C-alpha positions in Angstrom: 61.8 -47.8 -66.5 63.8 -48.4 -69.6 61.4 -46.2 -71.6 61.9 -43.5 -69.0 65.7 -43.7 -69.4 65.5 -43.5 -73.2 63.1 -40.6 -73.0 65.4 -38.9 -70.5 68.5 -39.3 -72.7 66.7 -38.2 -75.8 65.0 -35.2 -74.2 67.9 -34.1 -72.0 69.0 -31.3 -74.3 65.5 -30.0 -74.6 64.8 -30.2 -70.9 68.1 -28.7 -70.0 67.5 -25.8 -72.4 64.0 -25.2 -71.0 65.4 -25.3 -67.4 68.0 -22.7 -68.3 65.4 -20.5 -69.9 63.2 -20.8 -66.7 66.1 -19.4 -64.6 66.5 -22.6 -62.6 69.3 -22.7 -60.0 72.8 -23.5 -61.5 73.4 -27.1 -62.3 75.3 -29.1 -59.7 79.1 -29.1 -60.1 81.6 -31.9 -59.6 82.3 -30.4 -56.2 78.7 -30.4 -55.3 78.6 -34.0 -56.5 81.4 -35.1 -54.1 79.5 -33.6 -51.1 76.2 -35.1 -52.2 77.7 -38.6 -52.8 79.1 -38.5 -49.3 75.6 -37.8 -47.9 74.0 -40.3 -50.2 76.4 -43.0 -49.1 75.8 -42.1 -45.4 72.0 -42.5 -46.1 72.7 -46.2 -47.1 74.1 -47.1 -43.7 70.8 -47.3 -41.8 69.3 -49.2 -44.7 72.2 -51.7 -44.6 71.5 -52.3 -40.9 67.8 -52.8 -41.6 68.4 -55.2 -44.4 70.9 -57.1 -42.2 68.2 -57.3 -39.5 65.5 -58.4 -41.9 67.8 -61.1 -43.3 68.7 -62.4 -39.8 65.3 -62.5 -38.2 62.3 -64.8 -38.7 60.5 -62.6 -41.2 56.9 -62.1 -40.5 56.7 -59.6 -43.4 54.3 -60.3 -46.3 54.4 -59.0 -49.9 51.5 -57.3 -51.7 49.8 -60.7 -52.4 49.9 -61.7 -48.7 52.7 -64.2 -49.3 55.7 -64.3 -46.9 58.5 -62.0 -47.9 61.3 -64.5 -48.5 65.0 -64.2 -47.5 65.9 -64.3 -51.2 64.0 -61.1 -51.8 66.0 -59.4 -49.0 69.2 -60.9 -50.3 68.4 -59.5 -53.8 67.7 -56.1 -52.2 71.0 -56.3 -50.2 72.8 -57.1 -53.5 71.2 -54.1 -55.2 72.1 -51.9 -52.3 75.8 -53.1 -52.5 75.8 -52.4 -56.2 74.4 -48.9 -55.6 77.1 -48.2 -53.1 79.7 -49.4 -55.6 78.2 -47.0 -58.2 78.4 -44.1 -55.7 82.1 -44.9 -55.1 82.8 -45.2 -58.8 81.1 -41.9 -59.6 83.0 -40.2 -56.9 86.2 -41.1 -58.8 84.8 -40.2 -62.2 82.2 -37.3 -61.7 81.9 -36.5 -65.4 80.9 -40.1 -66.3 77.4 -39.8 -67.7 76.9 -43.6 -67.7 77.7 -43.9 -64.0 75.6 -40.9 -63.1 72.6 -42.4 -65.1 73.2 -45.8 -63.5 73.1 -44.2 -60.0 69.9 -42.5 -61.0 68.3 -45.8 -62.0 69.6 -47.7 -59.0 68.4 -45.0 -56.6 65.0 -45.0 -58.2 64.8 -48.8 -57.9 65.8 -48.4 -54.2 63.0 -46.0 -53.5 60.6 -48.6 -55.1 62.1 -51.3 -52.8 61.7 -49.1 -49.8 58.1 -48.3 -50.6 57.4 -52.1 -51.1 59.1 -53.0 -47.9 57.4 -50.2 -45.9 54.0 -51.3 -47.2 54.8 -54.9 -46.3 55.9 -53.8 -42.8 52.6 -51.9 -42.4 50.6 -54.8 -43.7 52.4 -57.0 -41.1 51.7 -54.6 -38.2 55.4 -53.6 -37.9 54.7 -49.9 -37.5 58.2 -48.9 -36.2 60.0 -50.6 -39.1 57.5 -49.3 -41.6 58.0 -45.7 -40.4 61.8 -46.1 -40.6 61.6 -47.5 -44.1 59.1 -44.8 -45.1 61.4 -42.0 -43.7 64.4 -43.5 -45.6 62.3 -43.6 -48.8 61.6 -39.9 -48.4 65.3 -39.1 -48.0 66.3 -41.3 -50.9 63.6 -39.9 -53.1 64.9 -36.4 -52.5 68.4 -37.7 -53.3 67.1 -39.1 -56.6 65.8 -35.7 -57.6 69.2 -34.2 -57.0 70.8 -37.0 -59.1 68.3 -36.4 -61.9 69.4 -32.7 -62.0 73.0 -33.7 -62.1 72.4 -36.3 -64.9 70.5 -33.7 -66.9 73.3 -31.2 -66.4 75.9 -33.7 -67.6 73.7 -34.6 -70.6 73.3 -30.9 -71.5 77.0 -30.3 -71.3 77.7 -33.3 -73.5 75.1 -32.2 -76.0 76.5 -28.7 -76.1 80.0 -30.1 -76.7 78.7 -32.4 -79.4 76.9 -29.5 -81.1 80.2 -27.5 -80.9 82.2 -30.4 -82.5 79.6 -30.8 -85.2 79.8 -27.1 -86.0 83.6 -27.2 -86.1 83.5 -30.3 -88.3 81.1 -28.6 -90.7 83.4 -25.5 -90.9 86.5 -27.8 -91.6 84.6 -29.6 -94.3 83.6 -26.3 -95.9 87.2 -25.1 -95.8 88.4 -28.4 -97.3 85.9 -28.1 -100.1 87.0 -24.5 -100.8 90.6 -25.5 -100.9 89.8 -28.4 -103.1 87.9 -26.2 -105.5 90.7 -23.5 -105.5 93.3 -26.2 -106.1 91.3 -27.8 -108.9 90.6 -24.4 -110.5 94.3 -23.5 -110.7 95.3 -26.7 -112.5 94.3 -27.2 -116.2 
């Protein structure tokens, strides 16, 4: 997952440029983000209730090795979910924060992995209704992750464009400074 993040950040300007050339829809705005974050946070409520129920009941769920899914795993997942909600709230206050947006992308991706694992454990434990609910949530959260990815790439492209602009301005200022230095040195003997 770390390699994917590094690749994402390094290739963001190239991907964003290609996306613009392919006449993709306009990147999400900060206003779009506020609306999306509200929906994304709302999508966490049913999952919070599911995690609460899984933590409270005698868990017959098994992991992929056939071992009982322990309360610690559910507690870890609940903690991750709380951290994700905190990131949603923080990003709502700072919509241009690339670090927060990237963190939300990674946390949401991890959540989809958790939901997949839990739904598979529920299917393996003959808990069809729970498995379906988890699988449906996974689908929604996975779609949300695609939206977040688009937003992160948009932010990264904006930052890269601004960096390119500043580097160009810096180069022009250095050139002017060198010209003034040469003109000043040429006039004094």
